[in-house]
MARBA-3410 file (N, C-alpha, C, O; in Angstrom, 1 decimal):
279
65.1,82.4,5.4,63.8,82.1,6.2,62.9,83.7,5.6,61.7,83.7,5.1 ~ 63.6,84.6,5.7,62.9,85.8,5.0,62.6,85.7,3.8,61.4,86.0,3.6 ~ 63.2,85.2,2.7,63.2,85.1,1.7,62.0,84.0,1.2,61.2,84.3,0.4 ~ 62.0,82.9,1.9,61.0,82.0,1.9,59.5,82.6,2.2,58.6,82.2,1.5 ~ 59.4,83.4,3.2,57.9,83.9,3.3,57.8,84.8,2.4,56.6,85.0,2.2
58.6,85.6,1.8,58.6,86.5,0.8,57.8,85.9,-0.4,56.9,86.5,-0.9 ~ 58.2,84.5,-0.8,57.9,84.0,-1.9,56.7,83.4,-2.0,56.0,83.4,-3.0 ~ 56.5,83.0,-0.7,54.9,82.6,-0.6,53.9,83.7,-0.3,52.7,83.2,-0.1 ~ 53.9,85.0,-0.3,52.8,85.7,-0.1,52.2,86.0,-1.3,52.9,85.9,-2.3 ~ 50.8,86.3,-1.3,50.3,86.5,-2.2,51.0,87.6,-3.4,51.7,88.5,-3.1
50.7,87.3,-4.6,51.3,88.2,-5.5,50.2,89.3,-6.1,49.2,88.9,-6.7 ~ 50.5,90.6,-6.0,49.3,91.2,-6.3,49.5,92.2,-7.4,50.6,92.5,-7.8 ~ 48.6,92.8,-8.0,48.5,93.3,-9.5,48.5,94.9,-9.0,47.5,95.6,-8.9 ~ 49.7,95.3,-8.8,49.7,97.1,-8.3,49.8,97.1,-7.0,50.5,96.3,-6.3 ~ 49.1,98.2,-6.7,49.4,98.6,-5.2,48.2,97.9,-4.7,47.2,97.5,-5.3
48.5,97.7,-3.1,47.5,97.3,-2.5,47.0,98.1,-1.7,47.6,98.5,-0.7 ~ 45.6,98.5,-2.1,44.8,99.4,-1.6,43.7,99.2,-0.9,42.7,99.9,-1.0 ~ 43.9,98.0,0.0,43.0,97.7,0.8,43.1,99.0,2.1,44.1,99.8,2.1 ~ 42.3,99.0,2.8,42.3,100.2,3.7,41.9,99.2,5.2,40.9,98.6,5.5 ~ 43.1,99.4,5.9,42.8,98.6,7.1,42.8,99.6,8.5,43.7,100.4,8.7
41.6,99.5,9.4,41.5,100.6,10.1,41.4,100.0,11.8,40.7,99.1,12.1 ~ 42.0,100.6,12.5,41.9,100.2,14.0,41.5,101.0,14.6,41.9,102.1,14.3 ~ 40.4,100.8,15.7,40.0,101.8,16.5,40.0,101.3,18.0,39.3,100.5,18.6 ~ 41.1,102.0,18.5,41.4,101.6,20.2,40.9,102.7,21.2,41.1,103.9,21.2 ~ 40.2,101.9,22.2,39.4,103.1,22.8,39.6,102.5,24.1,39.2,101.3,24.2
40.1,103.0,25.5,40.6,102.6,26.5,39.7,103.9,27.5,39.5,105.1,27.3 ~ 39.3,103.2,28.5,38.9,104.1,29.8,39.6,103.9,30.9,40.0,102.7,31.2 ~ 40.0,104.8,31.8,40.5,104.8,33.2,39.4,105.3,33.9,38.8,106.3,33.5 ~ 39.1,104.6,35.1,38.0,104.9,36.3,38.5,105.1,37.4,39.5,104.4,37.8 ~ 38.1,106.1,38.2,38.5,106.4,39.6,37.3,107.0,40.3,36.2,107.3,39.8
37.7,107.0,41.8,36.7,107.6,42.7,37.3,108.9,43.2,38.4,108.8,43.6 ~ 36.7,110.0,43.2,37.1,111.2,43.6,35.9,112.0,44.5,34.9,112.5,44.0 ~ 36.5,111.8,45.9,35.3,111.9,46.9,34.6,113.6,46.8,33.4,113.7,46.8 ~ 35.5,114.5,46.6,35.3,115.7,46.7,35.2,116.4,45.4,35.7,115.8,44.4 ~ 34.5,117.6,45.4,34.5,118.5,43.8,35.9,118.9,43.7,36.3,119.0,42.5
36.8,119.2,44.7,38.1,119.8,44.7,38.9,118.2,44.2,39.6,118.3,43.1 ~ 38.8,117.3,44.7,39.5,116.0,44.4,39.1,115.8,42.8,39.9,115.5,41.9 ~ 37.8,115.9,42.6,37.6,115.7,40.8,38.3,116.6,40.0,38.7,116.2,38.9 ~ 38.4,117.7,40.4,39.2,118.6,39.6,40.4,118.4,39.6,41.0,118.4,38.5 ~ 41.0,118.1,40.7,42.4,117.9,41.0,42.8,116.5,39.9,43.9,116.4,39.3
41.8,115.7,40.0,42.1,114.3,39.0,41.9,114.9,37.5,42.7,114.5,36.6 ~ 41.0,115.7,37.3,41.1,116.1,35.8,42.3,116.9,35.5,42.8,116.9,34.3 ~ 43.0,117.7,36.6,44.3,118.6,36.1,45.2,117.2,35.9,45.7,117.0,34.8 ~ 45.4,116.3,36.8,46.3,115.2,36.8,46.1,114.6,35.4,47.2,114.4,34.9 ~ 45.3,114.2,34.7,45.0,113.6,33.4,45.3,114.4,32.2,45.8,114.0,31.1
45.1,115.9,32.5,45.3,116.8,31.6,46.9,116.7,31.6,47.5,116.6,30.5 ~ 47.8,116.8,32.7,49.0,117.1,32.9,49.8,115.7,32.1,50.8,115.8,31.4 ~ 49.2,114.4,32.5,49.9,113.1,32.2,49.4,113.1,30.6,50.4,112.9,29.8 ~ 48.5,113.2,30.2,48.0,113.0,28.6,47.9,114.4,27.9,46.8,114.7,27.5 ~ 49.0,115.2,27.6,48.6,116.4,27.2,48.9,116.2,25.7,49.0,115.0,25.3
48.9,117.4,24.8,48.9,116.9,23.4,50.4,116.5,23.2,50.7,115.5,22.6 ~ 51.2,117.3,23.8,52.7,116.7,23.7,53.0,115.4,23.9,53.8,114.9,23.1 ~ 52.5,114.9,24.8,53.0,113.4,25.1,52.1,112.4,24.2,52.6,111.3,23.8 ~ 50.9,113.0,23.9,49.9,112.1,23.0,50.7,112.0,21.6,50.7,111.0,20.8 ~ 51.3,113.4,21.3,52.3,113.1,20.0,53.2,112.3,20.0,53.3,111.6,19.0
54.2,112.1,21.0,55.1,111.2,21.2,54.5,109.6,21.1,55.1,108.7,20.5 ~ 53.5,109.4,21.6,52.9,108.4,21.6,52.7,107.9,19.9,53.0,106.8,19.4 ~ 52.2,108.7,19.5,51.7,108.7,17.8,52.8,108.6,17.3,52.9,107.5,16.8 ~ 53.8,109.2,17.3,55.2,109.0,16.8,55.6,107.6,16.7,55.8,107.0,15.7 ~ 55.7,107.0,18.0,56.2,105.6,18.4,55.3,104.7,17.6,55.9,103.7,17.1
54.0,104.9,17.4,53.2,103.9,16.6,53.7,104.0,15.4,54.2,103.1,14.9 ~ 53.6,105.4,14.6,54.1,105.3,13.1,55.5,104.7,12.9,55.8,104.2,11.8 ~ 56.4,104.6,14.1,57.8,103.9,13.8,57.4,102.6,14.0,58.0,101.8,13.2 ~ 56.6,101.9,14.9,56.3,100.6,14.7,55.7,100.0,13.4,56.2,99.0,12.8 ~ 54.4,100.8,12.9,54.2,100.2,11.7,55.2,100.5,10.4,54.8,100.1,9.3
56.1,101.2,10.6,57.0,101.5,9.5,56.5,102.3,8.5,56.3,102.0,7.3 ~ 56.2,103.6,9.3,55.9,104.8,8.1,56.4,105.9,8.8,56.8,106.0,10.0 ~ 56.3,106.9,7.8,56.9,108.4,8.2,55.4,109.8,8.3,54.4,110.0,7.5 ~ 55.9,110.4,9.5,54.9,111.4,9.7,55.1,112.7,8.5,56.2,113.0,8.2 ~ 54.1,113.1,8.0,54.0,113.8,6.8,53.9,115.2,7.5,54.5,116.2,7.2
52.8,115.0,8.6,52.0,116.7,9.2,51.6,116.3,10.5,51.2,115.1,10.7 ~ 51.7,117.0,11.5,51.0,116.8,12.7,50.4,118.1,13.1,51.1,119.2,13.2 ~ 49.1,118.0,13.5,48.0,118.9,14.0,47.9,118.6,15.5,47.3,117.5,15.8 ~ 48.2,119.2,16.4,47.7,118.9,18.0,47.1,120.0,18.4,47.3,121.1,17.9 ~ 46.4,119.7,19.4,45.6,120.8,20.6,45.3,120.4,21.7,44.5,119.5,21.8
45.9,121.2,22.9,45.2,121.2,24.0,43.8,122.1,24.2,43.5,123.1,23.5 ~ 42.9,121.6,25.1,41.5,122.1,24.9,41.3,122.6,26.6,41.8,122.2,27.6 ~ 40.3,123.7,26.4,39.9,124.4,28.0,38.5,124.0,27.9,37.8,124.2,26.9 ~ 38.1,123.4,29.1,38.8,123.5,30.3,39.6,121.8,30.3,40.4,121.6,31.3 ~ 39.5,121.0,29.4,40.3,119.5,29.7,40.3,118.9,28.2,39.4,119.1,27.4
41.0,118.3,28.1,40.9,117.5,26.6,42.1,117.7,25.9,42.7,118.7,26.2 ~ 42.4,116.8,24.9,43.3,116.9,23.9,43.2,116.3,22.4,42.4,115.3,22.3 ~ 43.7,116.8,21.4,43.5,116.0,20.2,44.8,116.1,19.5,45.5,117.0,19.6 ~ 45.0,114.9,18.8,46.3,115.1,18.1,45.9,114.3,16.5,45.2,113.3,16.5 ~ 46.4,114.9,15.4,46.3,113.9,14.1,47.4,114.3,13.5,47.9,115.4,13.5
47.8,113.1,12.9,49.0,112.6,12.3,48.6,112.3,10.7,47.8,111.4,10.4 ~ 49.2,113.1,9.7,48.9,112.4,8.5,50.5,111.6,8.1,51.5,112.1,8.4 ~ 50.4,110.4,7.4,51.5,109.5,7.5,51.5,109.0,6.1,50.4,108.8,5.5 ~ 53.0,108.7,5.5,53.0,107.6,4.4,54.0,106.6,4.7,54.8,107.0,5.6 ~ 54.1,105.6,4.2,55.1,104.7,4.7,56.7,104.6,3.9,56.9,104.6,2.7
57.6,104.7,4.8,59.0,104.8,4.4,59.6,103.7,4.0,59.0,102.8,4.7 ~ 60.4,103.2,3.3,61.1,102.0,2.8,61.3,100.9,4.4,62.0,101.0,5.3 ~ 60.1,99.9,4.1,60.0,99.3,4.9,61.0,98.3,5.2,61.7,98.1,4.3 ~ 61.3,97.5,6.5,62.1,96.8,7.1,61.8,95.5,6.0,60.6,95.3,5.5 ~ 62.9,94.6,5.7,63.0,93.2,5.2,62.0,92.5,5.9,61.1,91.9,5.3
62.3,92.5,7.4,61.7,91.6,8.2,60.4,91.6,8.3,59.7,90.7,8.8 ~ 59.9,92.8,7.9,58.1,93.1,7.9,57.5,92.2,6.7,56.4,92.7,6.3 ~ 57.9,91.0,5.9,57.6,90.5,5.0,56.5,89.6,6.0,55.4,89.3,5.6 ~ 56.8,89.3,7.0,55.7,88.5,8.0,55.0,89.1,8.7,54.2,88.4,9.3 ~ 54.8,90.6,9.0,54.2,91.2,9.8,52.8,90.9,9.8,52.1,91.0,10.9
52.1,90.6,8.6,50.8,90.3,8.4,50.3,88.9,9.3,49.2,88.6,9.0 ~ 51.0,88.2,10.0,50.8,87.1,10.6,50.3,87.6,11.8,50.7,88.6,12.3 ~ 49.3,86.7,12.5,48.4,87.1,13.4,49.2,86.8,14.8,49.0,85.8,15.5 ~ 50.1,87.7,15.0,50.7,87.8,16.3,51.0,89.0,16.9,50.7,90.1,16.3 ~ 51.5,88.8,18.0,51.7,90.6,18.7,52.5,91.4,18.1,53.3,90.9,17.4
52.5,92.6,18.2,53.6,93.4,17.7,54.6,93.8,18.8,54.4,93.5,20.0 ~ 55.4,94.4,18.6,56.3,94.8,19.7,55.7,95.8,20.8,54.7,96.5,20.7 ~ 56.4,95.7,21.9,56.0,96.5,23.0,56.2,98.0,23.0,55.5,98.8,23.6 ~ 57.4,98.3,22.2,57.9,99.7,22.1,58.9,99.6,20.8,59.5,98.6,20.5 ~ 59.0,100.7,20.3,59.8,101.0,18.8,60.8,100.3,19.2,61.2,100.2,20.3
61.5,99.8,18.0,62.8,99.2,17.9,64.0,100.0,17.1,63.7,101.1,16.5 ~ 65.2,99.6,17.1,66.0,100.4,16.2,65.3,99.9,14.7,64.5,99.0,14.4 ~ 66.2,101.1,13.8,65.9,101.0,12.7,66.8,99.9,12.0,67.8,99.5,12.6 ~ 66.5,99.4,10.9,67.4,98.5,10.1,68.0,99.2,8.5,67.4,100.0,7.8 ~ 69.1,98.8,8.3,69.6,99.2,7.0,69.1,98.3,5.6,69.4,98.7,4.4
68.4,97.1,5.9,67.8,96.4,5.1,66.6,96.8,5.0,65.8,96.9,5.9 ~ 66.2,97.3,3.4,65.0,97.9,3.3,64.2,97.1,1.8,64.9,96.7,0.9 ~ 62.7,96.9,1.9,62.2,96.8,0.6,61.3,98.1,0.2,60.8,98.6,1.2 ~ 61.2,98.4,-0.7,60.6,100.0,-1.3,58.8,99.3,-1.3,58.4,98.3,-1.8 ~ 58.2,100.2,-0.6,57.0,100.1,-0.7,56.2,101.6,-0.6,56.8,102.6,-0.7
55.0,101.6,-0.6,54.4,102.8,-0.7,53.0,102.7,0.0,52.4,101.7,-0.1 ~ 52.4,104.0,0.9,51.3,104.0,1.5,51.0,105.4,1.4,51.9,106.3,1.7 ~ 49.8,105.6,1.1,49.2,107.1,1.2,47.6,106.7,1.7,47.2,105.6,1.9 ~ 46.8,108.1,1.8,45.7,108.1,2.6,45.7,107.6,3.7,44.6,106.9,3.9 ~ 46.8,107.6,4.7,47.0,107.1,5.8,46.9,108.1,7.1,47.4,109.2,7.0
46.4,107.8,8.1,46.6,108.9,9.5,46.4,108.1,10.6,45.9,107.0,10.7 ~ 46.9,109.1,11.8,46.5,108.4,12.8,45.8,109.8,13.9,46.2,110.9,13.9 ~ 44.7,109.2,14.6,44.3,110.6,15.1,43.8,109.8,16.8,43.5,108.6,17.0 ~ 44.1,110.9,17.9,43.9,110.5,19.2,42.9,111.7,19.9,43.0,112.9,19.6 ~ 42.1,111.2,20.7,41.3,112.3,21.2,41.0,111.7,22.7,40.9,110.5,23.0
41.0,112.7,23.6,40.8,112.3,24.8,39.5,113.2,25.5,39.3,114.4,25.2 ~ 38.7,112.5,26.3,37.6,112.6,26.9,37.4,112.6,28.6,36.7,111.7,29.1 ~ 38.1,113.5,29.3,37.9,113.3,30.7,36.5,113.8,31.2,35.8,114.7,30.5 ~ 36.1,113.4,32.2,34.7,113.8,32.7,34.4,113.3,33.9,35.1,112.3,34.2 ~ 33.3,113.5,34.8,33.1,113.0,35.9,31.7,113.0,36.2,31.0,113.9,35.8
31.2,112.1,37.0,29.6,112.3,37.5,29.2,113.4,38.4,29.8,113.6,39.5 ~ 28.5,114.2,38.0,28.1,115.5,38.6,27.8,115.3,40.3,28.1,116.2,41.1 ~ 27.3,114.1,40.8,27.4,114.1,42.2,27.6,112.8,42.5,27.3,112.5,43.6 ~ 28.2,111.7,41.6,28.5,110.5,42.3,29.9,110.3,42.8,30.2,109.4,43.5 ~ 30.8,111.1,42.5,32.1,110.8,42.5,32.9,110.2,41.5,34.1,110.5,41.4
32.3,109.3,40.7,33.1,108.6,39.8,33.4,109.4,38.5,32.6,109.9,37.8 ~ 34.9,109.3,38.4,35.4,109.9,37.0,35.9,109.0,36.3,36.4,108.0,36.9 ~ 35.9,109.3,34.8,36.0,108.3,33.7,37.0,109.2,32.7,36.6,110.3,32.3 ~ 38.1,108.7,32.4,38.9,109.3,31.6,39.1,108.3,30.2,39.4,107.1,30.3 ~ 38.8,109.1,28.9,38.4,107.9,28.0,39.4,108.5,27.1,39.5,109.7,27.1
40.1,107.6,26.1,40.9,108.2,24.9,40.5,107.1,24.0,40.4,105.9,24.2 ~ 40.5,108.0,22.8,40.3,107.2,21.6,41.2,107.3,20.4,41.3,108.4,19.8 ~ 41.8,106.2,19.9,42.8,106.2,18.7,42.4,105.8,17.9,41.8,104.7,18.0 ~ 42.6,106.3,16.5,42.2,105.4,15.4,43.4,105.6,14.4,44.0,106.6,14.4 ~ 43.7,104.6,13.7,44.7,104.2,12.7,44.2,103.6,11.5,43.6,102.5,11.5
44.3,104.4,10.4,43.9,104.2,9.0,45.2,103.8,7.8,45.7,104.7,7.2 ~ 45.4,102.7,7.6,46.4,102.5,6.9,46.2,101.8,5.3,45.1,101.3,5.2 ~ 46.9,101.7,4.5,46.8,100.9,3.3,48.1,100.5,2.8,49.0,101.3,2.9 ~ 48.3,99.4,2.1,49.7,98.8,2.2,49.9,97.6,2.3,49.1,96.6,2.3 ~ 51.1,97.6,2.4,51.5,96.1,2.9,51.4,95.8,4.6,51.6,94.6,5.1
51.0,97.1,5.4,51.2,96.6,6.7,49.9,96.7,7.3,49.1,97.3,6.7 ~ 49.7,96.1,8.6,48.7,96.4,9.5,48.4,97.2,10.6,48.9,96.7,11.6 ~ 47.9,98.2,10.9,47.8,98.5,12.4,48.0,97.8,13.4,48.8,98.1,14.4 ~ 47.2,96.7,13.3,47.2,95.7,14.7,48.5,95.3,15.2,48.6,94.8,16.3 ~ 49.8,95.6,14.3,51.0,95.6,15.1,51.2,96.6,16.1,52.1,96.3,16.9
50.6,97.6,16.2,50.9,98.4,16.9,50.0,98.3,18.3,50.0,99.3,19.0 ~ 49.3,97.4,18.6,48.2,97.2,19.4,48.8,96.9,20.7,48.2,97.1,21.8 ~ 50.0,96.3,20.6,50.9,95.8,22.0,51.2,97.0,22.6,50.7,97.3,23.7 ~ 51.9,97.7,21.9,52.4,99.4,22.2,51.2,100.1,22.9,51.2,100.5,24.0 ~ 50.3,100.1,22.2,49.1,101.1,22.5,48.7,100.8,23.8,48.3,101.6,24.6
48.7,99.3,24.1,48.0,98.7,25.4,49.2,99.3,26.5,48.8,100.0,27.5 ~ 50.2,99.1,26.4,51.3,99.5,27.2,51.3,100.8,27.4,51.9,101.1,28.5 ~ 50.9,101.9,26.7,50.9,103.2,26.8,50.1,103.8,27.7,50.3,104.8,28.3 ~ 49.0,103.0,28.0,48.0,103.7,28.9,47.7,102.6,30.1,48.1,101.4,29.8 ~ 47.0,102.9,31.4,46.7,102.2,32.2,45.2,101.9,32.1,44.4,102.7,32.6
44.9,101.1,31.5,43.5,100.6,31.0,42.6,99.8,31.7,43.0,98.7,31.9 ~ 41.3,100.2,32.3,40.5,99.5,33.2,39.7,98.8,32.1,39.7,97.5,32.2 ~ 39.1,99.4,31.2,38.4,98.8,29.9,38.9,99.5,28.7,39.2,100.7,28.6 ~ 39.0,98.4,27.7,39.3,98.4,26.2,38.3,97.8,25.5,37.7,96.8,25.9 ~ 38.0,98.5,24.3,37.0,98.0,23.3,38.0,98.7,22.1,38.5,99.8,22.0
38.0,97.3,21.2,38.9,97.4,20.0,38.1,96.7,18.8,37.4,95.7,18.8 ~ 38.4,97.8,17.7,37.8,97.4,16.5,38.5,97.6,15.5,39.1,98.7,15.3 ~ 38.6,96.4,14.5,39.3,96.2,13.3,38.6,96.2,12.0,37.8,95.2,12.0 ~ 38.5,96.8,11.0,38.0,96.5,10.0,39.0,96.4,8.7,40.1,96.8,8.8 ~ 38.7,95.9,7.6,39.3,95.9,6.2,38.2,96.2,5.4,37.1,95.6,5.6
38.4,97.3,4.4,37.6,97.8,3.2,38.2,98.0,2.3,39.4,98.3,2.2 ~ 37.3,97.9,1.4,37.6,97.8,-0.2,38.4,96.7,-0.6,38.5,95.7,0.1 ~ 39.0,96.8,-1.9,39.6,95.4,-2.5,40.8,96.0,-3.2,41.1,97.2,-3.5 ~ 41.7,94.5,-3.3,42.9,94.6,-4.2,42.7,93.6,-5.1,41.7,92.9,-5.1 ~ 43.8,93.4,-6.0,43.6,92.6,-7.2,44.8,91.6,-7.1,45.8,92.3,-6.8
45.1,90.3,-7.2,46.1,89.7,-7.6,46.4,89.6,-9.1,45.6,89.9,-9.9 ~ 47.7,89.1,-9.6,48.2,89.0,-10.8,47.2,88.6,-11.8,47.2,89.1,-13.0 ~ 46.3,87.7,-11.3,45.1,87.0,-12.3,43.8,88.2,-12.5,43.0,88.2,-13.4 ~ 43.9,89.0,-11.6,42.8,90.1,-11.8,41.7,89.7,-10.8,40.6,90.3,-10.9 ~ 41.8,88.6,-9.8,40.8,88.3,-9.1,40.8,89.3,-7.8,41.9,89.6,-7.3
39.6,89.7,-7.4,39.5,90.6,-6.2,39.9,90.2,-4.9,39.4,89.2,-4.4 ~ 40.8,90.8,-4.2,40.8,90.1,-2.7,40.3,91.4,-1.5,40.6,92.6,-1.5 ~ 39.7,90.7,-0.9,38.9,91.6,0.0,39.5,91.5,1.6,39.2,92.2,2.5 ~ 40.4,90.6,1.6,41.2,90.4,2.6,42.8,89.5,2.4,42.6,88.3,2.2 ~ 44.0,90.0,2.5,45.1,89.4,2.0,46.0,89.0,3.3,47.2,88.9,3.2
45.3,88.9,4.6,46.2,88.4,5.7,45.1,87.7,6.5,43.9,88.1,6.5 ~ 45.7,86.4,7.2,44.9,85.6,8.0,44.5,86.4,9.1,45.3,87.2,9.6 ~ 43.0,86.1,9.5,42.5,87.0,10.7,41.4,86.2,11.2,40.5,86.0,10.5 ~ 41.5,85.7,12.5,40.5,85.3,13.2,39.8,86.0,14.5,38.6,85.9,14.8 ~ 40.9,86.9,15.2,40.5,87.4,16.4,41.2,88.7,16.6,42.3,88.6,16.2
41.0,89.8,17.1,41.9,90.8,17.5,43.0,90.1,18.7,44.2,90.4,18.8 ~ 42.3,89.3,19.4,43.2,88.9,20.4,44.3,88.0,20.2,45.2,87.7,21.0 ~ 44.2,87.7,18.9,45.9,87.1,18.6,46.7,88.2,18.2,47.7,87.9,17.6 ~ 46.4,89.3,18.5,47.6,90.2,18.7,47.9,91.0,19.9,48.6,92.0,19.9 ~ 47.4,90.5,20.8,47.7,90.7,22.2,48.5,89.5,22.8,48.2,88.3,22.6
49.6,89.9,23.6,50.2,88.9,24.2,49.6,88.3,25.3,48.8,88.8,26.0 ~ 50.0,87.1,25.4,49.1,86.0,26.3,49.0,86.8,28.0,48.0,86.9,28.8 ~ 50.2,87.4,28.2,50.3,87.7,29.7,49.3,89.1,29.7,49.0,89.6,30.8 ~ 49.0,89.5,28.8,47.9,90.8,28.9,46.7,90.4,29.0,45.8,90.7,29.8 ~ 46.5,89.4,27.8,44.8,88.6,27.9,44.5,88.0,28.9,43.3,87.8,29.1
45.6,87.6,29.9,45.3,86.9,30.8,44.5,87.8,32.1,43.8,87.4,33.0 ~ 44.9,89.3,31.8,44.6,90.0,32.8,43.1,90.5,32.7,42.5,91.0,33.6 ~ 42.6,90.5,31.5,41.1,90.7,31.2,40.3,89.7,30.9,40.6,88.7,30.3 ~ 38.9,90.0,31.3,38.0,89.6,30.7,38.0,90.0,29.4,38.1,91.2,29.2 ~ 37.8,88.9,28.2,37.5,89.4,26.9,36.1,88.7,26.1,35.7,87.6,26.3
35.5,89.5,25.3,34.3,89.1,24.6,34.6,89.6,23.0,34.8,90.7,22.7 ~ 34.5,88.5,22.2,34.6,88.9,20.9,33.3,89.1,19.8,32.5,88.2,19.8 ~ 33.0,90.1,19.1,32.0,90.0,18.3,32.4,90.3,17.0,32.8,91.5,16.7 ~ 32.3,89.2,16.1,33.0,89.4,14.7,32.1,89.1,13.6,31.2,88.3,13.8 ~ 32.2,89.9,12.4,31.4,89.5,11.2,32.6,89.1,10.0,33.1,89.8,9.1
32.7,88.0,10.3,33.9,87.4,9.4,33.5,87.5,8.0,34.4,87.6,7.1 ~ 32.3,87.4,7.5,32.0,87.6,5.8,32.0,89.2,5.6,31.5,89.5,4.5 ~ 32.3,90.1,6.4,32.3,91.7,6.3,33.6,92.2,6.7,33.8,93.4,6.6 ~ 34.7,91.2,7.1,35.9,91.6,7.8,35.9,92.7,8.7,36.7,93.6,8.7 ~ 35.0,92.6,9.7,34.9,93.2,10.8,35.1,92.5,12.4,34.5,91.6,12.9
35.9,93.0,12.9,36.3,92.2,14.2,36.3,93.3,15.4,36.8,94.4,15.3 ~ 35.6,92.7,16.5,35.3,93.8,17.8,35.8,92.9,18.9,35.9,91.7,18.9 ~ 36.2,93.7,19.7,36.9,93.1,21.2,36.8,94.1,22.2,37.3,95.3,22.2 ~ 36.1,93.5,23.1,36.3,94.3,24.4,36.8,93.5,25.5,36.8,92.2,25.5 ~ 37.2,94.3,26.4,38.2,93.9,27.4,37.9,94.6,28.9,37.8,95.9,29.0
37.7,94.0,29.7,37.6,94.5,31.4,38.7,94.1,32.1,39.2,93.0,31.7 ~ 39.3,94.7,33.0,40.2,93.8,33.9,39.7,93.2,34.8,38.6,93.5,35.4 ~ 40.4,92.0,35.1,39.7,90.9,35.8,39.7,91.2,37.8,38.8,91.1,38.6 ~ 40.9,91.5,38.0,41.0,91.8,39.3,40.7,93.3,39.7,41.1,94.3,39.0 ~ 40.0,93.4,40.8,39.6,94.8,41.3,40.4,95.0,42.7,40.4,94.1,43.5
41.1,96.4,42.9,41.6,96.4,43.9,41.3,97.8,44.4,41.8,98.8,43.8 ~ 40.5,98.0,45.3,40.0,99.3,45.7,41.2,100.6,45.7,41.0,101.8,45.4 ~ 42.2,100.2,46.2,43.1,101.1,46.6,43.6,101.9,45.0,44.0,103.1,44.8 ~ 43.4,101.0,44.0,43.9,101.5,42.4,42.8,102.5,42.0,43.0,103.2,41.0 ~ 41.7,102.7,42.6,40.7,103.4,42.2,40.3,104.8,43.2,39.4,105.5,42.9
40.9,105.0,44.1,40.8,106.0,45.1,41.6,106.8,44.7,42.8,106.5,44.6 ~ 41.3,108.3,44.4,42.2,109.4,44.0,42.5,110.3,45.3,41.6,111.0,45.9 ~ 43.6,110.2,45.7,43.8,111.2,46.9,44.0,110.5,48.4,44.7,111.0,49.3 ~ 43.2,109.4,48.3,43.4,108.7,49.4,43.5,107.1,49.5,43.6,106.6,48.4 ~ 43.5,106.0,50.7,43.3,105.1,50.6,42.3,104.3,51.4,41.9,104.8,52.4
42.0,103.1,50.8,40.9,102.3,51.5,40.9,102.3,53.0,39.9,102.6,53.6 ~ 42.1,101.9,53.7,42.1,102.3,54.9,41.8,103.7,55.8,41.7,103.8,57.0 ~ 41.8,104.7,54.9,41.3,106.1,55.4,39.9,106.0,55.2,39.5,107.2,55.2 ~ 38.9,105.3,55.0,37.5,105.3,55.2,36.7,104.1,55.8,37.4,103.1,56.0 ~ 35.7,104.1,56.1,34.8,103.2,56.8,34.6,102.2,55.8,34.4,102.4,54.6
34.5,100.8,56.6,34.5,100.0,55.7,32.8,99.6,54.8,32.5,98.9,53.9 ~ 32.0,100.3,55.4,30.8,100.4,54.7,31.0,101.5,53.6,30.6,101.2,52.4 ~ 31.6,102.8,53.8,32.0,103.7,52.4,32.4,102.7,51.7,31.6,102.3,50.9 ~ 33.7,102.1,51.9,34.4,101.2,50.7,33.7,100.3,50.0,34.0,100.1,48.9 ~ 32.6,99.7,50.8,31.6,98.7,50.0,31.0,99.5,49.0,31.0,99.1,47.8
30.3,100.7,49.5,29.6,101.5,48.7,30.2,102.3,47.4,29.4,102.6,46.5 ~ 31.6,102.6,47.4,32.4,103.3,46.5,32.7,102.0,45.6,33.0,102.2,44.5 ~ 32.8,100.8,45.9,33.5,99.7,45.3,32.0,99.1,44.2,32.3,98.8,43.0 ~ 30.7,99.0,44.7,29.6,99.1,44.0,29.5,100.2,42.9,29.0,99.8,41.8 ~ 29.8,101.5,43.1,29.7,102.4,42.3,30.6,102.4,41.1,30.2,102.8,40.0
32.0,102.0,41.4,33.0,101.7,40.8,32.7,100.6,39.6,32.8,100.8,38.4 ~ 32.4,99.5,40.4,32.1,98.5,39.6,31.1,98.1,38.4,31.3,97.4,37.4 ~ 29.8,99.3,39.1,28.6,99.4,38.2,29.2,100.2,36.8,29.1,99.8,35.6 ~ 29.7,101.2,37.3,30.3,102.1,36.2,31.1,101.3,35.1,30.9,101.7,33.9 ~ 32.3,100.2,35.4,32.7,99.4,34.8,31.8,98.7,33.7,32.0,98.7,32.5
30.7,98.0,34.6,30.2,96.9,33.8,29.2,97.9,32.9,28.8,97.3,31.9 ~ 28.9,98.9,33.1,28.1,99.6,32.2,28.8,100.2,31.0,28.0,100.5,30.0 ~ 29.8,100.4,30.9,31.3,100.7,29.9,31.2,99.2,29.4,30.5,99.1,28.4 ~ 31.6,98.3,29.7,31.8,97.3,28.9,31.0,96.6,28.4,31.3,95.8,27.5 ~ 29.5,96.7,29.0,28.5,95.7,28.3,27.7,97.0,27.4,26.9,96.7,26.5
28.0,98.2,27.6,27.5,99.0,26.8,25.9,99.6,26.9,25.2,100.0,26.0 ~ 25.6,99.4,28.3,24.4,99.6,28.5,24.1,100.0,29.8,24.7,99.3,30.6 ~ 23.2,100.9,30.5,22.7,101.4,31.9,22.3,100.5,32.5,21.4,99.8,31.9 ~ 22.7,100.0,33.9,22.2,99.3,34.6,21.6,99.5,36.2,22.0,100.5,36.7 ~ 20.7,98.8,36.8,20.4,99.1,38.2,20.8,98.7,39.0,21.1,97.5,39.1
21.0,99.7,40.0,21.7,99.6,41.0,20.9,99.1,42.6,20.6,99.9,43.5 ~ 20.7,97.9,42.7,19.7,97.5,43.8,19.9,97.7,45.2,19.1,97.6,46.1 ~ 21.3,98.3,45.4,21.6,98.9,46.8,21.5,99.8,46.9,22.1,100.2,47.9 ~ 21.0,100.8,46.1,20.4,102.2,46.4,19.4,102.2,47.3,18.8,103.3,47.6
END
């Protein structure tokens, strides 16, 4: 089966130098009533997603796509936030990766290595992550954003790491961009601007995850640009209150906080400010 897939693949002239870039942005939203609660939320986020843990996540991403870490730069910031950058190259790839360009979800976690390999090469590739914790100065709404960017060239696509990325963060909203740039050539010299089938980023997200989110695609197929944004369908206020529960507050306040949170999520999802007619 593996041999048949390999024989049906496009035969290239030289190295596949298409650049495949994946940008994954996630948002975690919560409501912290007091300044003390907001500062406690930021401290919690800084502890949960410090540079050390983010480095571990990126190392696992590297393993999933079949690459090797060459260099790591990481930094925690004061008062909050962190950044990590990995320079990577591809190690001998697993033979089973011959079918990895198919539009199916990748693994939820890194698996064991295999002794069966085929040689390939990948350079000019990197993975970066940056975090952005912040809160509204007087509204009580806190937003934690994580930006992860992966650029690879060679036989693999960073889309195979998307399933693991989603599992690594508890995201209320996700925006995902994928773009293929440059060109490579087949053995006849014909330029190839895309060498794997692609209709939607959603094809690389498992069904059970897609069912949890409202999703919108904005794709420019002729330019190999794909965009998907996602927002959780269900809203449970208890999941968004930091330090207390809905039963601890007046029903009127619960409604007001719910409106604030849902407005924040809608503004991020649709990318524009909205009028709150209840104010």
